[in-house]
NUSE-821714 format. One record per atom (N, C-alpha, C, O): x, y, z; residue number from 1; residue in one letter; chain. Coordinates in Angstrom, 1 decimal, decimal comma. Last residue first. Example, Ala and Ser with C-alpha at 12.3 -4.5 7.8 and 13.67 -1.06 7.14 Angstrom:
// NUSE-821714
<<12,8 -2,2 7,1> 2 'S' 'A'>
<<13,7 -1,1 7,1> 2 'S' 'A'>
<<12,9 0,0 7,9> 2 'S' 'A'>
<<13,4 1,1 8,0> 2 'S' 'A'>
<<13,2 -5,7 7,8> 1 'A' 'A'>
<<12,3 -4,5 7,8> 1 'A' 'A'>
<<13,2 -3,3 7,8> 1 'A' 'A'>
<<14,2 -3,3 8,5> 1 'A' 'A'>
***
This chain:
// NUSE-821714
<<29,0 -17,3 14,1> 127 'R' 'A'>
<<30,7 -16,8 13,8> 127 'R' 'A'>
<<31,0 -16,8 12,4> 127 'R' 'A'>
<<32,1 -16,5 12,0> 127 'R' 'A'>
<<26,3 -17,7 14,6> 126 'D' 'A'>
<<26,7 -16,3 14,7> 126 'D' 'A'>
<<28,2 -16,2 14,0> 126 'D' 'A'>
<<28,5 -15,2 13,5> 126 'D' 'A'>
<<26,6 -20,6 14,6> 125 'V' 'A'>
<<26,1 -19,9 13,6> 125 'V' 'A'>
<<25,9 -18,4 13,5> 125 'V' 'A'>
<<25,5 -17,8 12,5> 125 'V' 'A'>
<<27,3 -21,0 17,6> 124 'E' 'A'>
<<28,2 -21,5 16,1> 124 'E' 'A'>
<<27,4 -20,8 15,3> 124 'E' 'A'>
<<28,0 -19,7 15,5> 124 'E' 'A'>
<<25,0 -20,3 18,7> 123 'R' 'A'>
<<26,3 -19,4 18,7> 123 'R' 'A'>
<<27,2 -19,7 18,1> 123 'R' 'A'>
<<28,0 -18,9 17,8> 123 'R' 'A'>
<<23,3 -21,9 18,2> 122 'V' 'A'>
<<23,2 -20,4 17,8> 122 'V' 'A'>
<<24,3 -19,7 18,0> 122 'V' 'A'>
<<24,6 -18,6 17,4> 122 'V' 'A'>
<<24,2 -23,9 19,5> 121 'I' 'A'>
<<24,0 -23,9 18,3> 121 'I' 'A'>
<<24,4 -22,3 17,7> 121 'I' 'A'>
<<25,3 -21,8 17,0> 121 'I' 'A'>
<<23,9 -23,1 22,4> 120 'R' 'A'>
<<25,7 -23,4 21,8> 120 'R' 'A'>
<<25,5 -23,6 20,1> 120 'R' 'A'>
<<26,4 -23,5 19,4> 120 'R' 'A'>
<<21,6 -22,3 23,1> 119 'F' 'A'>
<<22,6 -21,4 22,5> 119 'F' 'A'>
<<23,7 -21,9 22,0> 119 'F' 'A'>
<<24,4 -21,3 21,2> 119 'F' 'A'>
<<20,2 -25,0 23,0> 118 'F' 'A'>
<<19,7 -24,2 22,0> 118 'F' 'A'>
<<21,3 -23,0 21,6> 118 'F' 'A'>
<<21,8 -22,9 20,5> 118 'F' 'A'>
<<21,5 -25,8 25,5> 117 'A' 'A'>
<<21,8 -26,5 24,0> 117 'A' 'A'>
<<21,1 -25,3 23,1> 117 'A' 'A'>
<<22,0 -24,7 22,5> 117 'A' 'A'>
<<20,7 -24,1 27,2> 116 'D' 'A'>
<<22,0 -24,2 26,8> 116 'D' 'A'>
<<22,4 -25,0 25,6> 116 'D' 'A'>
<<23,4 -24,8 25,0> 116 'D' 'A'>
<<17,8 -24,2 27,2> 115 'F' 'A'>
<<18,5 -23,1 26,6> 115 'F' 'A'>
<<19,9 -22,7 26,3> 115 'F' 'A'>
<<20,3 -21,7 25,7> 115 'F' 'A'>
<<17,5 -26,9 28,2> 114 'F' 'A'>
<<17,3 -26,3 26,8> 114 'F' 'A'>
<<17,7 -25,4 26,1> 114 'F' 'A'>
<<17,9 -25,4 24,9> 114 'F' 'A'>
<<19,0 -26,3 30,8> 113 'R' 'A'>
<<19,5 -27,4 29,8> 113 'R' 'A'>
<<19,2 -27,0 28,4> 113 'R' 'A'>
<<20,0 -26,7 27,5> 113 'R' 'A'>
<<16,6 -24,6 31,9> 112 'R' 'A'>
<<18,3 -24,1 31,6> 112 'R' 'A'>
<<19,0 -25,4 30,8> 112 'R' 'A'>
<<19,9 -24,9 30,2> 112 'R' 'A'>
<<14,4 -26,1 31,9> 111 'W' 'A'>
<<14,6 -25,0 30,6> 111 'W' 'A'>
<<16,2 -24,8 30,7> 111 'W' 'A'>
<<16,9 -24,9 29,7> 111 'W' 'A'>
<<15,4 -28,2 33,8> 110 'A' 'A'>
<<14,9 -28,3 32,3> 110 'A' 'A'>
<<15,2 -27,3 31,6> 110 'A' 'A'>
<<16,1 -27,4 30,7> 110 'A' 'A'>
<<15,7 -26,2 35,9> 109 'N' 'A'>
<<17,0 -27,3 35,8> 109 'N' 'A'>
<<16,8 -27,4 34,3> 109 'N' 'A'>
<<17,5 -26,9 33,5> 109 'N' 'A'>
<<12,9 -25,8 36,3> 108 'R' 'A'>
<<14,0 -24,8 36,1> 108 'R' 'A'>
<<15,1 -25,1 35,7> 108 'R' 'A'>
<<15,6 -24,2 35,0> 108 'R' 'A'>
<<12,0 -28,2 36,6> 107 'Q' 'A'>
<<11,6 -27,7 35,4> 107 'Q' 'A'>
<<12,5 -26,3 35,0> 107 'Q' 'A'>
<<12,8 -25,9 33,8> 107 'Q' 'A'>
<<12,7 -28,6 38,7> 106 'A' 'A'>
<<13,3 -29,5 37,8> 106 'A' 'A'>
<<12,9 -29,1 36,9> 106 'A' 'A'>
<<13,4 -29,6 35,9> 106 'A' 'A'>
<<11,4 -26,7 40,7> 105 'A' 'A'>
<<12,9 -26,4 41,1> 105 'A' 'A'>
<<13,7 -27,5 39,5> 105 'A' 'A'>
<<14,8 -27,3 39,1> 105 'A' 'A'>
<<8,9 -27,7 39,9> 104 'A' 'A'>
<<9,3 -26,5 39,4> 104 'A' 'A'>
<<10,7 -25,9 39,7> 104 'A' 'A'>
<<11,1 -24,8 39,2> 104 'A' 'A'>
<<8,9 -29,7 41,4> 103 'H' 'A'>
<<8,5 -30,1 40,2> 103 'H' 'A'>
<<8,8 -28,7 39,6> 103 'H' 'A'>
<<9,2 -28,9 38,4> 103 'H' 'A'>
<<9,2 -28,7 44,4> 102 'K' 'A'>
<<9,9 -29,7 43,9> 102 'K' 'A'>
<<10,2 -30,0 42,0> 102 'K' 'A'>
<<11,3 -30,3 41,5> 102 'K' 'A'>
<<6,7 -27,4 44,6> 101 'R' 'A'>
<<8,3 -26,8 44,6> 101 'R' 'A'>
<<9,5 -27,8 44,3> 101 'R' 'A'>
<<10,7 -27,4 44,0> 101 'R' 'A'>
<<4,9 -29,5 44,5> 100 'G' 'A'>
<<4,6 -28,4 43,0> 100 'G' 'A'>
<<6,4 -27,7 42,9> 100 'G' 'A'>
<<7,1 -27,6 41,9> 100 'G' 'A'>
<<5,5 -30,4 46,8> 99 'K' 'A'>
<<5,6 -31,2 45,4> 99 'K' 'A'>
<<5,7 -30,3 43,9> 99 'K' 'A'>
<<6,2 -30,5 42,8> 99 'K' 'A'>
<<4,3 -28,7 48,6> 98 'A' 'A'>
<<5,6 -29,2 48,4> 98 'A' 'A'>
<<5,9 -30,0 47,1> 98 'A' 'A'>
<<7,0 -30,0 46,6> 98 'A' 'A'>
<<2,1 -26,7 46,6> 97 'T' 'A'>
<<2,8 -27,4 47,1> 97 'T' 'A'>
<<4,0 -28,1 47,2> 97 'T' 'A'>
<<4,8 -28,2 46,2> 97 'T' 'A'>
<<0,8 -23,5 46,2> 96 'L' 'A'>
<<2,1 -24,3 45,7> 96 'L' 'A'>
<<2,1 -25,4 46,5> 96 'L' 'A'>
<<2,0 -24,9 47,7> 96 'L' 'A'>
<<-2,1 -22,6 45,8> 95 'V' 'A'>
<<-1,1 -22,3 46,3> 95 'V' 'A'>
<<-0,2 -23,9 45,8> 95 'V' 'A'>
<<-0,7 -24,9 45,3> 95 'V' 'A'>
<<-5,4 -20,3 44,5> 94 'Y' 'A'>
<<-4,2 -21,6 44,1> 94 'Y' 'A'>
<<-2,9 -21,1 44,9> 94 'Y' 'A'>
<<-2,5 -20,0 44,9> 94 'Y' 'A'>
<<-8,0 -19,6 45,6> 93 'L' 'A'>
<<-7,1 -19,3 45,7> 93 'L' 'A'>
<<-6,2 -20,7 45,6> 93 'L' 'A'>
<<-6,2 -21,7 46,3> 93 'L' 'A'>
<<-11,5 -18,8 43,4> 92 'R' 'A'>
<<-10,6 -20,0 43,7> 92 'R' 'A'>
<<-8,8 -19,5 44,4> 92 'R' 'A'>
<<-8,2 -18,9 43,5> 92 'R' 'A'>
<<-14,3 -16,9 45,2> 91 'R' 'A'>
<<-12,9 -17,2 44,3> 91 'R' 'A'>
<<-11,7 -18,3 44,7> 91 'R' 'A'>
<<-11,1 -18,6 45,7> 91 'R' 'A'>
<<-17,7 -16,5 45,2> 90 'K' 'A'>
<<-16,7 -17,4 46,0> 90 'K' 'A'>
<<-15,3 -16,8 44,6> 90 'K' 'A'>
<<-15,5 -16,5 43,4> 90 'K' 'A'>
<<-18,3 -13,1 46,5> 89 'R' 'A'>
<<-18,5 -14,0 45,0> 89 'R' 'A'>
<<-17,4 -14,8 45,5> 89 'R' 'A'>
<<-16,4 -14,4 46,0> 89 'R' 'A'>
<<-18,4 -11,0 47,9> 88 'K' 'A'>
<<-19,7 -11,7 48,3> 88 'K' 'A'>
<<-19,5 -13,4 47,1> 88 'K' 'A'>
<<-20,3 -14,4 47,0> 88 'K' 'A'>
<<-16,7 -9,2 47,1> 87 'S' 'A'>
<<-18,3 -8,8 46,2> 87 'S' 'A'>
<<-19,1 -9,9 46,6> 87 'S' 'A'>
<<-20,1 -10,1 46,0> 87 'S' 'A'>
<<-14,6 -9,9 47,9> 86 'G' 'A'>
<<-15,1 -8,9 48,7> 86 'G' 'A'>
<<-16,9 -8,7 48,1> 86 'G' 'A'>
<<-17,8 -8,2 48,6> 86 'G' 'A'>
<<-14,8 -13,8 48,5> 85 'G' 'A'>
<<-13,9 -12,4 47,9> 85 'G' 'A'>
<<-15,3 -11,0 48,5> 85 'G' 'A'>
<<-16,3 -11,2 49,2> 85 'G' 'A'>
<<-13,9 -16,2 50,1> 84 'S' 'A'>
<<-14,8 -15,2 49,8> 84 'S' 'A'>
<<-14,4 -13,8 49,3> 84 'S' 'A'>
<<-13,8 -13,0 49,9> 84 'S' 'A'>
<<-12,6 -19,2 48,4> 83 'T' 'A'>
<<-12,5 -18,3 49,1> 83 'T' 'A'>
<<-13,4 -17,1 49,2> 83 'T' 'A'>
<<-14,0 -17,0 48,1> 83 'T' 'A'>
<<-11,5 -22,6 47,5> 82 'W' 'A'>
<<-12,5 -21,5 47,3> 82 'W' 'A'>
<<-12,9 -20,2 48,6> 82 'W' 'A'>
<<-13,6 -20,5 49,6> 82 'W' 'A'>
<<-7,9 -23,9 46,8> 81 'K' 'A'>
<<-9,6 -23,7 47,5> 81 'K' 'A'>
<<-10,4 -22,3 47,6> 81 'K' 'A'>
<<-10,0 -21,1 47,6> 81 'K' 'A'>
<<-6,0 -25,5 45,2> 80 'G' 'A'>
<<-7,2 -24,8 45,2> 80 'G' 'A'>
<<-7,6 -25,2 46,3> 80 'G' 'A'>
<<-7,7 -26,3 46,8> 80 'G' 'A'>
<<-2,5 -26,5 45,2> 79 'R' 'A'>
<<-3,8 -26,7 45,5> 79 'R' 'A'>
<<-4,7 -25,8 45,7> 79 'R' 'A'>
<<-4,3 -25,0 46,5> 79 'R' 'A'>
<<0,2 -27,9 42,6> 78 'I' 'A'>
<<-0,9 -27,0 43,2> 78 'I' 'A'>
<<-1,8 -27,6 44,2> 78 'I' 'A'>
<<-1,9 -28,8 44,4> 78 'I' 'A'>
<<0,5 -30,4 42,1> 77 'W' 'A'>
<<1,3 -29,6 42,4> 77 'W' 'A'>
<<1,4 -28,1 42,8> 77 'W' 'A'>
<<2,3 -27,4 43,2> 77 'W' 'A'>
<<-1,2 -32,5 41,4> 76 'G' 'A'>
<<-0,5 -32,3 43,1> 76 'G' 'A'>
<<0,0 -31,5 42,9> 76 'G' 'A'>
<<0,3 -31,2 44,1> 76 'G' 'A'>
<<-2,4 -33,2 39,2> 75 'E' 'A'>
<<-1,0 -33,2 39,3> 75 'E' 'A'>
<<-0,4 -33,2 40,9> 75 'E' 'A'>
<<0,6 -33,9 41,3> 75 'E' 'A'>
<<-4,7 -31,1 39,6> 74 'K' 'A'>
<<-4,6 -32,9 39,6> 74 'K' 'A'>
<<-3,1 -33,4 39,7> 74 'K' 'A'>
<<-3,0 -34,3 40,5> 74 'K' 'A'>
<<-3,4 -28,9 39,7> 73 'E' 'A'>
<<-4,0 -29,2 40,4> 73 'E' 'A'>
<<-4,4 -30,8 40,6> 73 'E' 'A'>
<<-4,4 -31,4 41,6> 73 'E' 'A'>
<<-2,7 -28,5 37,3> 72 'L' 'A'>
<<-1,4 -28,7 38,1> 72 'L' 'A'>
<<-2,3 -28,9 39,3> 72 'L' 'A'>
<<-1,5 -29,3 40,2> 72 'L' 'A'>
<<-5,1 -28,8 35,4> 71 'K' 'A'>
<<-4,0 -30,0 35,3> 71 'K' 'A'>
<<-2,7 -30,1 36,5> 71 'K' 'A'>
<<-2,0 -31,0 36,7> 71 'K' 'A'>
<<-6,4 -26,5 36,6> 70 'H' 'A'>
<<-7,1 -27,8 36,8> 70 'H' 'A'>
<<-5,9 -28,7 36,7> 70 'H' 'A'>
<<-5,6 -29,3 37,7> 70 'H' 'A'>
<<-4,5 -24,4 35,6> 69 'L' 'A'>
<<-4,6 -24,6 36,7> 69 'L' 'A'>
<<-5,1 -25,8 36,7> 69 'L' 'A'>
<<-4,2 -26,6 36,9> 69 'L' 'A'>
<<-5,4 -25,2 32,6> 68 'I' 'A'>
<<-3,8 -25,5 33,1> 68 'I' 'A'>
<<-3,6 -25,7 34,4> 68 'I' 'A'>
<<-2,8 -26,5 34,8> 68 'I' 'A'>
<<-7,8 -24,2 32,6> 67 'P' 'A'>
<<-7,7 -25,5 32,3> 67 'P' 'A'>
<<-6,0 -25,9 32,6> 67 'P' 'A'>
<<-5,6 -27,1 32,8> 67 'P' 'A'>
<<-7,1 -21,2 33,1> 66 'Y' 'A'>
<<-8,0 -22,8 34,0> 66 'Y' 'A'>
<<-7,7 -23,8 33,6> 66 'Y' 'A'>
<<-7,0 -24,5 34,4> 66 'Y' 'A'>
<<-5,6 -20,2 30,9> 65 'L' 'A'>
<<-5,6 -20,5 32,1> 65 'L' 'A'>
<<-5,6 -21,6 33,0> 65 'L' 'A'>
<<-4,8 -22,4 33,4> 65 'L' 'A'>
<<-7,3 -20,7 28,5> 64 'T' 'A'>
<<-6,0 -21,3 28,7> 64 'T' 'A'>
<<-5,4 -21,6 30,2> 64 'T' 'A'>
<<-4,9 -22,7 30,5> 64 'T' 'A'>
<<-9,4 -19,3 28,4> 63 'G' 'A'>
<<-9,1 -20,1 28,2> 63 'G' 'A'>
<<-8,4 -21,5 27,9> 63 'G' 'A'>
<<-8,6 -22,7 27,5> 63 'G' 'A'>
<<-8,8 -16,7 29,8> 62 'H' 'A'>
<<-9,5 -17,6 30,3> 62 'H' 'A'>
<<-9,2 -19,3 29,8> 62 'H' 'A'>
<<-9,0 -20,3 30,6> 62 'H' 'A'>
<<-5,5 -16,2 28,8> 61 'N' 'A'>
<<-6,9 -16,2 28,7> 61 'N' 'A'>
<<-7,6 -17,0 29,6> 61 'N' 'A'>
<<-7,1 -18,0 30,1> 61 'N' 'A'>
<<-2,4 -14,4 29,4> 60 'F' 'A'>
<<-3,2 -16,1 29,5> 60 'F' 'A'>
<<-4,6 -15,2 29,2> 60 'F' 'A'>
<<-4,7 -14,0 29,3> 60 'F' 'A'>
<<0,8 -13,8 27,8> 59 'R' 'A'>
<<-0,4 -13,3 28,5> 59 'R' 'A'>
<<-1,6 -14,6 28,6> 59 'R' 'A'>
<<-1,5 -15,6 27,9> 59 'R' 'A'>
<<4,2 -12,8 27,7> 58 'F' 'A'>
<<3,2 -13,5 28,3> 58 'F' 'A'>
<<2,3 -13,4 28,7> 58 'F' 'A'>
<<2,2 -12,9 29,9> 58 'F' 'A'>
<<5,1 -10,1 27,6> 57 'L' 'A'>
<<5,4 -11,1 26,4> 57 'L' 'A'>
<<4,9 -12,3 27,0> 57 'L' 'A'>
<<5,6 -13,1 26,5> 57 'L' 'A'>
<<4,3 -8,2 29,1> 56 'G' 'A'>
<<3,5 -8,1 28,1> 56 'G' 'A'>
<<3,8 -9,5 27,3> 56 'G' 'A'>
<<2,9 -9,9 26,5> 56 'G' 'A'>
<<6,8 -7,9 30,9> 55 'G' 'A'>
<<6,5 -6,9 30,0> 55 'G' 'A'>
<<5,5 -7,0 29,2> 55 'G' 'A'>
<<5,4 -6,1 28,4> 55 'G' 'A'>
<<6,4 -10,0 32,5> 54 'S' 'A'>
<<7,0 -10,1 31,6> 54 'S' 'A'>
<<7,0 -9,0 30,6> 54 'S' 'A'>
<<7,3 -9,3 29,4> 54 'S' 'A'>
<<5,2 -8,8 35,1> 53 'T' 'A'>
<<6,5 -9,0 35,3> 53 'T' 'A'>
<<6,9 -9,4 33,8> 53 'T' 'A'>
<<8,2 -9,3 33,7> 53 'T' 'A'>
<<2,4 -8,8 33,4> 52 'E' 'A'>
<<3,4 -7,6 34,0> 52 'E' 'A'>
<<4,7 -7,8 34,1> 52 'E' 'A'>
<<5,4 -7,2 33,3> 52 'E' 'A'>
<<1,9 -11,5 33,4> 51 'E' 'A'>
<<1,8 -10,3 32,1> 51 'E' 'A'>
<<2,6 -9,0 32,6> 51 'E' 'A'>
<<3,4 -8,4 31,9> 51 'E' 'A'>
<<1,8 -12,9 35,8> 50 'I' 'A'>
<<2,9 -12,8 34,8> 50 'I' 'A'>
<<3,0 -12,0 33,5> 50 'I' 'A'>
<<3,9 -12,0 32,7> 50 'I' 'A'>
<<-0,2 -10,9 37,1> 49 'E' 'A'>
<<1,6 -10,7 37,3> 49 'E' 'A'>
<<2,2 -11,3 36,6> 49 'E' 'A'>
<<3,3 -10,8 36,4> 49 'E' 'A'>
<<-2,5 -11,6 35,7> 48 'L' 'A'>
<<-1,7 -10,2 35,6> 48 'L' 'A'>
<<-0,7 -10,1 35,9> 48 'L' 'A'>
<<0,0 -9,3 35,3> 48 'L' 'A'>
<<-2,5 -14,5 36,7> 47 'S' 'A'>
<<-2,8 -13,9 34,7> 47 'S' 'A'>
<<-1,8 -12,3 35,0> 47 'S' 'A'>
<<-0,7 -12,0 34,6> 47 'S' 'A'>
<<-2,6 -14,3 39,0> 46 'L' 'A'>
<<-1,6 -14,8 38,4> 46 'L' 'A'>
<<-1,8 -14,6 37,0> 46 'L' 'A'>
<<-0,8 -14,7 36,2> 46 'L' 'A'>
<<-5,4 -13,0 39,5> 45 'Q' 'A'>
<<-4,2 -12,5 39,7> 45 'Q' 'A'>
<<-2,8 -12,7 39,4> 45 'Q' 'A'>
<<-2,0 -11,7 39,3> 45 'Q' 'A'>
<<-7,0 -15,0 38,1> 44 'Y' 'A'>
<<-6,7 -14,0 37,6> 44 'Y' 'A'>
<<-5,7 -13,2 37,9> 44 'Y' 'A'>
<<-5,1 -12,6 36,9> 44 'Y' 'A'>
<<-6,7 -17,1 40,5> 43 'G' 'A'>
<<-6,4 -17,0 38,8> 43 'G' 'A'>
<<-6,1 -16,1 38,3> 43 'G' 'A'>
<<-5,0 -16,0 37,9> 43 'G' 'A'>
<<-5,1 -15,8 43,5> 42 'H' 'A'>
<<-6,1 -16,4 42,7> 42 'H' 'A'>
<<-6,0 -16,5 40,9> 42 'H' 'A'>
<<-5,1 -15,8 40,3> 42 'H' 'A'>
<<-2,4 -17,2 44,9> 41 'R' 'A'>
<<-3,0 -16,1 44,1> 41 'R' 'A'>
<<-4,2 -16,9 43,8> 41 'R' 'A'>
<<-4,5 -18,1 43,9> 41 'R' 'A'>
<<0,1 -17,8 47,8> 40 'G' 'A'>
<<-1,3 -18,1 46,6> 40 'G' 'A'>
<<-1,7 -17,1 46,0> 40 'G' 'A'>
<<-1,4 -16,0 46,4> 40 'G' 'A'>
<<3,5 -17,2 47,4> 39 'G' 'A'>
<<2,3 -17,2 48,1> 39 'G' 'A'>
<<1,0 -17,2 46,8> 39 'G' 'A'>
<<1,0 -16,9 45,6> 39 'G' 'A'>
<<5,8 -17,4 45,6> 38 'D' 'A'>
<<5,9 -16,1 46,4> 38 'D' 'A'>
<<4,7 -16,3 47,3> 38 'D' 'A'>
<<4,8 -15,4 48,1> 38 'D' 'A'>
<<5,5 -18,9 44,1> 37 'M' 'A'>
<<6,3 -19,7 45,0> 37 'M' 'A'>
<<6,1 -18,7 45,9> 37 'M' 'A'>
<<6,3 -19,1 47,1> 37 'M' 'A'>
<<3,5 -18,8 41,9> 36 'L' 'A'>
<<2,9 -19,2 43,1> 36 'L' 'A'>
<<3,8 -19,4 44,6> 36 'L' 'A'>
<<3,4 -19,8 45,7> 36 'L' 'A'>
<<5,3 -17,8 39,8> 35 'I' 'A'>
<<4,9 -17,1 40,4> 35 'I' 'A'>
<<4,0 -17,4 42,0> 35 'I' 'A'>
<<3,9 -16,7 43,0> 35 'I' 'A'>
<<5,9 -20,6 39,3> 34 'F' 'A'>
<<7,5 -19,8 40,0> 34 'F' 'A'>
<<6,5 -18,5 40,6> 34 'F' 'A'>
<<6,7 -18,2 41,7> 34 'F' 'A'>
<<3,7 -21,7 37,9> 33 'L' 'A'>
<<4,4 -22,3 39,6> 33 'L' 'A'>
<<5,2 -21,7 40,3> 33 'L' 'A'>
<<5,4 -21,9 41,5> 33 'L' 'A'>
<<3,3 -19,9 36,1> 32 'I' 'A'>
<<2,7 -20,3 37,0> 32 'I' 'A'>
<<3,1 -21,1 38,5> 32 'I' 'A'>
<<2,8 -20,9 39,7> 32 'I' 'A'>
<<6,0 -21,1 34,5> 31 'L' 'A'>
<<5,7 -19,2 34,8> 31 'L' 'A'>
<<4,7 -19,8 36,1> 31 'L' 'A'>
<<5,2 -20,1 37,2> 31 'L' 'A'>
<<5,5 -23,9 34,1> 30 'T' 'A'>
<<6,5 -23,3 35,0> 30 'T' 'A'>
<<6,2 -21,8 35,3> 30 'T' 'A'>
<<6,2 -21,5 36,5> 30 'T' 'A'>
<<3,3 -23,9 32,5> 29 'E' 'A'>
<<2,8 -24,4 33,8> 29 'E' 'A'>
<<4,3 -24,0 34,5> 29 'E' 'A'>
<<4,1 -23,6 35,7> 29 'E' 'A'>
<<4,1 -22,2 30,2> 28 'N' 'A'>
<<3,0 -21,7 31,1> 28 'N' 'A'>
<<2,7 -22,2 32,1> 28 'N' 'A'>
<<2,0 -21,5 32,9> 28 'N' 'A'>
<<6,0 -24,4 29,1> 27 'C' 'A'>
<<6,4 -23,0 29,8> 27 'C' 'A'>
<<5,3 -22,3 30,6> 27 'C' 'A'>
<<5,6 -21,8 31,6> 27 'C' 'A'>
<<4,9 -26,3 28,9> 26 'Q' 'A'>
<<5,1 -26,8 29,7> 26 'Q' 'A'>
<<5,9 -25,0 30,5> 26 'Q' 'A'>
<<6,1 -24,7 31,7> 26 'Q' 'A'>
<<3,0 -25,5 26,6> 25 'R' 'A'>
<<2,5 -26,0 27,8> 25 'R' 'A'>
<<3,5 -26,0 28,7> 25 'R' 'A'>
<<3,0 -25,5 29,7> 25 'R' 'A'>
<<5,2 -24,8 24,7> 24 'T' 'A'>
<<4,2 -23,9 25,2> 24 'T' 'A'>
<<3,6 -24,5 26,6> 24 'T' 'A'>
<<3,9 -23,9 27,7> 24 'T' 'A'>
<<6,6 -27,1 24,2> 23 'L' 'A'>
<<7,3 -26,3 24,8> 23 'L' 'A'>
<<6,0 -25,1 25,6> 23 'L' 'A'>
<<6,0 -24,8 26,8> 23 'L' 'A'>
<<5,9 -30,1 23,6> 22 'N' 'A'>
<<5,2 -29,6 24,3> 22 'N' 'A'>
<<5,5 -28,1 25,0> 22 'N' 'A'>
<<4,9 -27,7 26,0> 22 'N' 'A'>
<<7,5 -30,8 21,6> 21 'Q' 'A'>
<<6,0 -30,8 21,2> 21 'Q' 'A'>
<<5,5 -30,3 22,4> 21 'Q' 'A'>
<<4,3 -30,1 22,3> 21 'Q' 'A'>
<<10,1 -30,8 23,2> 20 'I' 'A'>
<<10,2 -30,1 22,2> 20 'I' 'A'>
<<8,4 -30,1 21,5> 20 'I' 'A'>
<<8,2 -29,1 20,7> 20 'I' 'A'>
<<9,7 -31,3 26,6> 19 'E' 'A'>
<<9,6 -32,2 25,6> 19 'E' 'A'>
<<9,1 -31,2 24,5> 19 'E' 'A'>
<<7,9 -30,8 24,5> 19 'E' 'A'>
<<12,2 -31,1 28,8> 18 'L' 'A'>
<<11,3 -30,6 28,3> 18 'L' 'A'>
<<10,9 -31,6 27,2> 18 'L' 'A'>
<<11,7 -32,6 26,8> 18 'L' 'A'>
<<13,6 -33,6 31,4> 17 'D' 'A'>
<<13,8 -32,8 30,5> 17 'D' 'A'>
<<12,5 -32,3 29,5> 17 'D' 'A'>
<<11,6 -33,2 29,4> 17 'D' 'A'>
<<13,0 -35,4 33,4> 16 'R' 'A'>
<<12,8 -34,2 33,5> 16 'R' 'A'>
<<12,8 -33,3 32,7> 16 'R' 'A'>
<<12,1 -32,3 32,9> 16 'R' 'A'>
<<14,6 -37,6 32,9> 15 'T' 'A'>
<<13,1 -38,0 32,6> 15 'T' 'A'>
<<12,5 -36,3 33,0> 15 'T' 'A'>
<<11,3 -36,2 32,8> 15 'T' 'A'>
<<17,2 -36,9 30,1> 14 'E' 'A'>
<<16,8 -37,1 31,5> 14 'E' 'A'>
<<15,2 -37,1 31,8> 14 'E' 'A'>
<<14,5 -36,7 30,9> 14 'E' 'A'>
<<18,6 -38,1 27,3> 13 'L' 'A'>
<<17,8 -37,1 27,9> 13 'L' 'A'>
<<16,9 -37,6 29,0> 13 'L' 'A'>
<<16,1 -38,5 29,0> 13 'L' 'A'>
<<21,8 -39,0 27,2> 12 'R' 'A'>
<<20,7 -39,4 27,0> 12 'R' 'A'>
<<19,8 -38,1 27,9> 12 'R' 'A'>
<<20,2 -37,4 28,8> 12 'R' 'A'>
<<24,5 -37,8 27,3> 11 'S' 'A'>
<<24,3 -38,7 26,5> 11 'S' 'A'>
<<22,9 -38,9 26,0> 11 'S' 'A'>
<<22,7 -39,1 24,9> 11 'S' 'A'>
<<25,3 -34,5 28,5> 10 'E' 'A'>
<<24,8 -35,9 28,9> 10 'E' 'A'>
<<24,7 -36,5 27,4> 10 'E' 'A'>
<<24,9 -35,8 26,4> 10 'E' 'A'>
<<28,3 -33,5 26,9> 9 'G' 'A'>
<<27,2 -33,0 27,5> 9 'G' 'A'>
<<26,5 -34,7 27,9> 9 'G' 'A'>
<<27,0 -35,8 27,6> 9 'G' 'A'>
<<29,8 -32,6 23,4> 8 'G' 'A'>
<<29,6 -33,3 25,0> 8 'G' 'A'>
<<28,7 -33,0 25,5> 8 'G' 'A'>
<<28,0 -32,2 25,0> 8 'G' 'A'>
<<29,6 -32,2 20,8> 7 'G' 'A'>
<<30,6 -31,0 21,8> 7 'G' 'A'>
<<30,6 -31,3 23,0> 7 'G' 'A'>
<<31,1 -30,5 23,8> 7 'G' 'A'>
<<26,1 -33,1 20,1> 6 'R' 'A'>
<<27,8 -32,9 19,9> 6 'R' 'A'>
<<28,4 -32,1 20,7> 6 'R' 'A'>
<<27,7 -31,3 21,3> 6 'R' 'A'>
<<24,6 -35,9 22,1> 5 'P' 'A'>
<<24,9 -34,5 21,7> 5 'P' 'A'>
<<26,5 -34,0 21,0> 5 'P' 'A'>
<<27,6 -34,4 21,3> 5 'P' 'A'>
<<23,4 -38,9 21,2> 4 'R' 'A'>
<<24,2 -38,1 21,7> 4 'R' 'A'>
<<24,8 -36,9 21,3> 4 'R' 'A'>
<<25,4 -36,9 20,2> 4 'R' 'A'>
<<19,8 -39,2 21,6> 3 'G' 'A'>
<<20,7 -39,6 20,9> 3 'G' 'A'>
<<22,4 -39,0 21,9> 3 'G' 'A'>
<<22,3 -38,8 23,1> 3 'G' 'A'>
<<17,9 -36,1 20,8> 2 'H' 'A'>
<<18,0 -37,4 21,1> 2 'H' 'A'>
<<19,3 -37,7 20,4> 2 'H' 'A'>
<<19,8 -37,2 19,4> 2 'H' 'A'>
<<17,4 -34,0 19,9> 1 'M' 'A'>
<<17,8 -33,3 21,2> 1 'M' 'A'>
<<18,3 -35,3 21,4> 1 'M' 'A'>
<<19,2 -35,6 22,2> 1 'M' 'A'>
***
């Protein structure tokens, strides 16, 4: 995807474009950010909602979900706060920040550019 693309389009990658070697990570981050656009969620709620909405295509386990949440929080894209649950066990509620909302919109555009380019190639193969 570097250099001049065939068939027109932008000649350089934008700073918010996806990195091919990090697609899985960027996909997971984008899914989480967009679920949080509807309001705060606990980690487990995020995992369930992503799995249900995707028909089981996207699944998170504790080993992948919480490191992603910590990274998003460190970047300032989400904010976590401790809340008391019904079982008197504290849980972390994650909410999207204004910076996270802006980043999510940029990621949605980057994914669109990625899939537009991908399907330009795939369509040519189908001919």
